[in-house]
VOPAGU-2260 file (C-alpha; in pm, 1 decimal, decimal comma):
REM VOPAGU-2260
SITE   aa  ch    i         X         Y         Z
SITE  MET   A    0    5585,8   -3850,6    5338,0
SITE  SER   A    1    5264,8   -3943,6    5158,7
SITE  ASP   A    2    5211,8   -3884,3    4785,6
SITE  HIS   A    3    4837,9   -3845,2    4842,5
SITE  VAL   A    4    4649,9   -3517,9    4804,4
SITE  ILE   A    5    4553,0   -3389,3    5148,5
SITE  PHE   A    6    4219,2   -3211,3    5147,4
SITE  LEU   A    7    4159,0   -3104,8    5510,1
SITE  ASP   A    8    4423,0   -3089,2    5781,2
SITE  MET   A    9    4547,1   -2897,3    6083,5
SITE  PRO   A   10    4898,8   -2914,0    6229,5
SITE  LYS   A   11    4807,9   -3087,0    6557,9
SITE  THR   A   12    4529,8   -3320,5    6449,4
SITE  ARG   A   13    4613,0   -3689,9    6436,6
SITE  VAL   A   14    4411,2   -3735,5    6116,1
SITE  HIS   A   15    4368,1   -3558,4    5786,9
SITE  LEU   A   16    4105,6   -3600,6    5518,5
SITE  ARG   A   17    4165,7   -3667,2    5150,5
SITE  PRO   A   18    3962,2   -3782,2    4851,6
SITE  PRO   A   19    3909,5   -4159,4    4834,0
SITE  GLU   A   20    4145,2   -4348,3    4606,2
SITE  LYS   A   21    4102,5   -4681,5    4435,1
SITE  SER   A   22    4369,3   -4827,9    4664,1
SITE  ASP   A   23    4133,6   -4758,9    4961,5
SITE  LEU   A   24    3865,9   -4996,3    4829,7
SITE  PRO   A   25    3997,7   -5324,4    4980,9
SITE  PHE   A   26    3993,7   -5155,2    5324,5
SITE  PHE   A   27    3635,8   -5033,6    5269,1
SITE  VAL   A   28    3522,6   -5383,4    5167,5
SITE  ARG   A   29    3687,1   -5541,0    5476,2
SITE  VAL   A   30    3526,4   -5286,9    5708,2
SITE  LEU   A   31    3180,5   -5300,7    5552,9
SITE  ASN   A   32    3189,5   -5679,8    5587,6
SITE  ASN   A   33    3311,1   -5668,8    5949,8
SITE  GLU   A   34    3002,5   -5747,3    6156,5
SITE  ASN   A   35    3140,3   -5560,0    6461,5
SITE  ILE   A   36    3147,0   -5234,7    6261,6
SITE  ALA   A   37    2877,8   -5288,2    5997,3
SITE  VAL   A   38    2609,2   -5338,5    6262,6
SITE  PHE   A   39    2624,9   -4962,3    6326,4
SITE  LEU   A   40    2593,7   -4864,8    5958,3
SITE  GLN   A   41    2278,9   -4805,6    5760,3
SITE  GLY   A   42    2230,1   -5038,8    5468,4
SITE  HIS   A   43    2391,0   -5315,3    5673,7
SITE  HIS   A   44    2458,0   -5593,7    5422,4
SITE  MET   A   45    2746,1   -5786,1    5271,4
SITE  VAL   A   46    2946,7   -5584,2    5016,9
SITE  MET   A   47    3141,8   -5722,1    4721,0
SITE  GLU   A   48    3456,8   -5555,6    4590,0
SITE  MET   A   49    3297,2   -5484,9    4252,5
SITE  GLU   A   50    3013,8   -5297,6    4428,7
SITE  GLU   A   51    3271,0   -5072,1    4595,1
SITE  GLU   A   52    3447,9   -5024,0    4261,0
SITE  GLU   A   53    3116,6   -4919,1    4105,2
SITE  TRP   A   54    3053,4   -4679,3    4397,5
SITE  PHE   A   55    3402,4   -4533,8    4351,2
SITE  GLN   A   56    3359,4   -4492,2    3974,0
SITE  ASN   A   57    3027,5   -4309,7    4027,6
SITE  LEU   A   58    3159,1   -4062,0    4288,2
SITE  PRO   A   59    3230,6   -3785,0    4033,9
SITE  LYS   A   60    2874,5   -3811,7    3896,9
SITE  ARG   A   61    2726,9   -3777,9    4246,6
SITE  LYS   A   62    2949,7   -3491,2    4363,5
SITE  ASP   A   63    2666,2   -3236,8    4350,2
SITE  LYS   A   64    2468,1   -3430,6    4613,0
SITE  ASN   A   65    2743,5   -3621,6    4796,9
SITE  ARG   A   66    3099,1   -3546,1    4909,5
SITE  VAL   A   67    3317,6   -3819,5    5056,7
SITE  CYS   A   68    3667,8   -3822,4    5207,8
SITE  SER   A   69    3892,2   -4093,4    5345,0
SITE  ILE   A   70    4010,0   -4043,0    5702,6
SITE  VAL   A   71    4386,3   -4097,3    5717,1
SITE  LEU   A   72    4597,1   -4150,9    6029,8
SITE  LYS   A   73    4890,7   -3909,7    5993,0
SITE  GLU   A   74    5137,2   -4121,2    6188,1
SITE  THR   A   75    5112,0   -4420,6    5954,3
SITE  HIS   A   76    4944,3   -4268,4    5642,6
SITE  GLU   A   77    4687,3   -4549,7    5653,8
SITE  VAL   A   78    4318,3   -4507,2    5578,5
SITE  ILE   A   79    4118,2   -4567,9    5896,1
SITE  GLY   A   80    3769,9   -4458,3    5792,6
SITE  VAL   A   81    3536,9   -4256,4    5574,7
SITE  ILE   A   82    3340,2   -3937,0    5626,3
SITE  GLY   A   83    3075,0   -3795,7    5396,9
SITE  LEU   A   84    2818,7   -3526,6    5333,2
SITE  HIS   A   85    2511,1   -3679,6    5173,9
SITE  ASP   A   86    2184,9   -3552,1    5030,1
SITE  ILE   A   87    2326,1   -3200,9    4996,1
SITE  ASP   A   88    2041,0   -2957,0    4941,0
SITE  TRP   A   89    2196,4   -2645,7    4784,7
SITE  ILE   A   90    1875,2   -2441,1    4805,0
SITE  ASN   A   91    1805,2   -2502,6    5174,3
SITE  ARG   A   92    2180,4   -2531,2    5256,2
SITE  THR   A   93    2146,4   -2863,2    5441,4
SITE  ALA   A   94    2311,1   -3205,6    5427,6
SITE  THR   A   95    2340,0   -3527,3    5624,3
SITE  THR   A   96    2676,2   -3649,7    5746,0
SITE  GLY   A   97    2797,9   -4001,3    5809,6
SITE  THR   A   98    3126,5   -4136,8    5940,0
SITE  PHE   A   99    3290,0   -4463,4    6028,3
SITE  ILE   A  100    3625,0   -4554,4    6178,0
SITE  GLY   A  101    3705,2   -4899,3    6046,4
SITE  LYS   A  102    3983,0   -5008,8    6279,7
SITE  GLU   A  103    3833,3   -5143,9    6600,6
SITE  GLU   A  104    4148,1   -5072,7    6804,5
SITE  LEU   A  105    4115,9   -4700,5    6717,5
SITE  LEU   A  106    3753,0   -4662,1    6824,1
SITE  GLY   A  107    3686,0   -4434,3    7119,2
SITE  LYS   A  108    4014,0   -4242,7    7085,4
SITE  GLY   A  109    3874,1   -3912,2    6954,6
SITE  LEU   A  110    3984,8   -3961,9    6593,6
SITE  GLY   A  111    3627,1   -3946,2    6465,6
SITE  THR   A  112    3576,0   -3620,0    6655,0
SITE  GLU   A  113    3883,9   -3468,5    6489,8
SITE  ALA   A  114    3766,3   -3582,2    6145,4
SITE  LYS   A  115    3412,8   -3452,5    6205,2
SITE  MET   A  116    3534,9   -3110,2    6319,6
SITE  LEU   A  117    3749,4   -3077,2    6005,5
SITE  TRP   A  118    3455,4   -3190,9    5793,8
SITE  LEU   A  119    3212,7   -2946,7    5957,7
SITE  LYS   A  120    3460,4   -2665,5    5889,1
SITE  HIS   A  121    3441,5   -2761,7    5522,0
SITE  ALA   A  122    3060,7   -2786,8    5532,5
SITE  PHE   A  123    3003,8   -2453,5    5705,1
SITE  GLN   A  124    3295,4   -2236,3    5596,3
SITE  THR   A  125    3360,8   -2362,5    5242,4
SITE  LEU   A  126    3029,1   -2500,1    5117,4
SITE  ASN   A  127    2826,3   -2242,9    5314,8
SITE  LEU   A  128    2581,8   -2502,6    5446,5
SITE  ARG   A  129    2378,3   -2399,9    5750,2
SITE  GLN   A  130    2238,2   -2721,5    5899,3
SITE  ILE   A  131    2394,5   -3067,3    5910,1
SITE  TYR   A  132    2194,7   -3372,4    6017,5
SITE  SER   A  133    2315,3   -3707,1    6143,3
SITE  ARG   A  134    2150,3   -4035,6    6241,5
SITE  ALA   A  135    2258,0   -4302,7    6486,4
SITE  TYR   A  136    2107,2   -4613,4    6637,5
SITE  ALA   A  137    2036,8   -4575,4    7008,7
SITE  PHE   A  138    2281,1   -4857,9    7089,7
SITE  ASN   A  139    2565,6   -4672,0    6912,4
SITE  GLY   A  140    2679,7   -4467,5    7212,4
SITE  ARG   A  141    3014,5   -4377,8    7054,3
SITE  SER   A  142    2850,1   -4215,7    6752,4
SITE  ILE   A  143    2602,9   -4021,9    6964,6
SITE  SER   A  144    2876,1   -3910,4    7206,0
SITE  TYR   A  145    3113,0   -3784,0    6937,6
SITE  SER   A  146    2828,7   -3603,3    6759,7
SITE  LEU   A  147    2740,3   -3423,3    7082,5
SITE  LYS   A  148    3108,7   -3325,4    7124,8
SITE  CYS   A  149    3092,1   -3166,1    6778,8
SITE  GLY   A  150    2788,2   -2955,9    6870,6
SITE  TYR   A  151    2500,1   -3175,5    6756,1
SITE  LYS   A  152    2176,8   -3192,5    6955,1
SITE  GLU   A  153    1916,6   -3469,1    6946,5
SITE  ILE   A  154    1611,3   -3344,3    6758,3
SITE  ALA   A  155    1407,9   -3663,3    6712,6
SITE  ARG   A  156    1388,3   -4022,3    6825,9
SITE  TYR   A  157    1204,4   -4283,6    6623,0
SITE  PRO   A  158    1111,7   -4573,4    6851,9
SITE  ASP   A  159    1187,9   -4928,4    6739,0
SITE  ALA   A  160    1286,6   -4803,4    6391,6
SITE  VAL   A  161    1569,1   -5046,0    6315,9
SITE  PHE   A  162    1619,5   -5419,3    6366,3
SITE  ARG   A  163    1969,2   -5522,2    6478,8
SITE  ASN   A  164    2105,2   -5804,1    6693,1
SITE  GLY   A  165    1768,9   -5977,0    6718,0
SITE  LYS   A  166    1559,7   -5681,9    6839,1
SITE  TYR   A  167    1431,2   -5337,5    6749,1
SITE  HIS   A  168    1615,0   -5018,0    6848,4
SITE  ASP   A  169    1539,4   -4646,5    6838,3
SITE  MET   A  170    1681,5   -4430,8    6559,4
SITE  ILE   A  171    1813,7   -4097,5    6684,2
SITE  HIS   A  172    1828,1   -3791,0    6459,3
SITE  LEU   A  173    2073,5   -3513,3    6544,8
SITE  LEU   A  174    2134,0   -3162,3    6411,7
SITE  VAL   A  175    2416,4   -2909,9    6424,9
SITE  THR   A  176    2395,5   -2556,5    6290,4
SITE  ARG   A  177    2681,5   -2323,4    6211,8
SITE  GLU   A  178    2593,0   -2116,5    6521,5
SITE  MET   A  179    2599,4   -2425,0    6747,2
SITE  TRP   A  180    2931,5   -2542,2    6601,3
SITE  GLU   A  181    3131,8   -2216,8    6582,3
SITE  PRO   A  182    3215,1   -2181,0    6957,2
SITE  LEU   A  183    3338,3   -2542,6    6961,7
SITE  TRP   A  184    3540,7   -2480,0    6645,4
SITE  GLN   A  185    3717,9   -2182,6    6805,6
SITE  LYS   A  186    3831,8   -2404,1    7096,5
SITE  PHE   A  187    3923,4   -2689,1    6860,5
SITE  GLU   A  188    4120,9   -2457,7    6633,6
SITE  GLU   A  189    4318,2   -2309,2    6925,3
SITE  LYS   A  190    4412,5   -2658,4    7040,6
SITE  HIS   A  191    4508,4   -2797,2    6697,0
SITE  VAL   A  192    4683,6   -2509,9    6517,2
C-alpha cells in the first residue's frame, strides 16, 4: 500500500492522481529530457534538475492559476506522468489542460484517457469550470485521439505553427465543455466504479 495522498481515483481505473512530490522530480527530469517524449511537449528544451526543483517549490504560489497532479500506476505505485490545468480563468471559468505519459512502453494503452477523465471530473464538478482547452501538434496522433475520446472537438488549426523534426507542423486547438463531456463521463463512471 502506498503512503502517498491519493487525490482522484475510481475503483476500476488503472491509474490515480495525486499531488506531485519531491521524489517525483528525477522522473520528470528524465522524461522531459527524453527526445522521444519531449518532442510532443511545448517548451521543448533540455531541463536541469534544479529547474524542476524550482518549479516544484513554486507550485503553491501558482495554485490559483495552475493545478498539477502526478499520474500514478496503481499496480506498481510508480509515477508514469503528469496532468495539469493551466491558465485557469476563474471569471470566465476556463482553463487549458496538458498531459504526458512518460513511460514509452505505456503509451497507447488508455492510461492517459483514464487520467484525463478523472481530471475533467475535477475541473467540471469540483472547480466548476465550463470550458477546457487543449493543444497538440498535428503529428501527435495519440494526444489528439485521446482528447477526442474524452469529448474534445477540434476548434482551430494553425498551419505550420511549430518547428519539430526539421520541418513545420500544424498546431491543433481542441475544446471540451461540461455538456460535451458529461455523457462520456456517465459511461466511464459505469465502467470504472
